[in-house]
C-alpha positions in Angstrom: -1.4 3.5 -7.2 -2.8 1.4 -4.3 -2.8 -1.8 -6.3 0.9 -1.3 -7.2 1.4 -0.7 -3.4 -0.4 -3.7 -2.3 1.8 -6.0 -4.9 4.9 -4.7 -3.4 3.6 -5.0 0.2 2.7 -8.7 -0.4 6.0 -9.4 -2.0 7.8 -8.0 0.9 5.7 -10.0 3.3 5.9 -13.0 1.0 2.1 -13.2 0.9 1.5 -13.2 -2.9 -1.3 -15.6 -2.8 -3.0 -14.2 0.3 -5.6 -11.3 0.8 -4.3 -8.1 2.3 -6.5 -5.3 3.3 -5.5 -1.6 4.0 -7.1 -2.0 7.4 -4.9 -5.0 8.5 -2.4 -4.3 11.1 0.7 -5.4 9.5 2.5 -6.3 12.7 -0.3 -9.0 13.2 0.6 -10.8 10.0 2.2 -14.2 10.5 5.2 -13.3 8.2 6.1 -10.1 10.3 9.6 -10.6 11.8 12.9 -8.8 11.9 13.8 -9.6 8.2 10.3 -8.3 7.0 10.9 -5.3 9.0 14.1 -4.5 7.2 12.5 -5.4 3.7 9.7 -3.0 4.4 12.2 -0.2 5.1 14.2 -1.1 1.9 11.0 -1.2 -0.2 10.0 2.1 1.0 13.4 3.6 0.1 13.7 1.9 -3.2 10.3 2.3 -4.6 9.2 5.3 -3.2 12.4 7.2 -2.0 11.0 7.5 1.5 13.5 7.0 4.3 11.6 6.0 7.6 13.4 6.0 11.0 12.7 3.4 13.6 10.6 5.6 15.8 8.5 6.7 12.9 7.8 3.0 11.9 6.7 2.3 15.5 3.8 4.9 15.1 2.6 3.0 11.9 0.1 0.1 12.4 -1.9 -0.7 9.5 -1.1 -1.4 5.8 -2.9 2.1 5.0 -0.5 3.7 7.3 2.5 2.5 5.4 0.7 3.4 2.1 0.1 7.0 3.4 3.7 7.2 4.5 4.9 6.1 1.1 3.0 8.6 -0.7 3.9 11.8 1.3 
């Protein structure tokens, strides 16, 4: 489950060839921008049927935070 999530996450962040850890702060990644922000929301909705509001996303910081939200 975690491997699949990381694959999707790396695809959204266009980081297929880079290492990503669950402890990483996704906002500190070089590819984090408004388009990635929207793509992340869309991925959560499409792949995990999780709708996330802007205020809720602001409370998430690490890759693991997003993983946990996707699997609630």
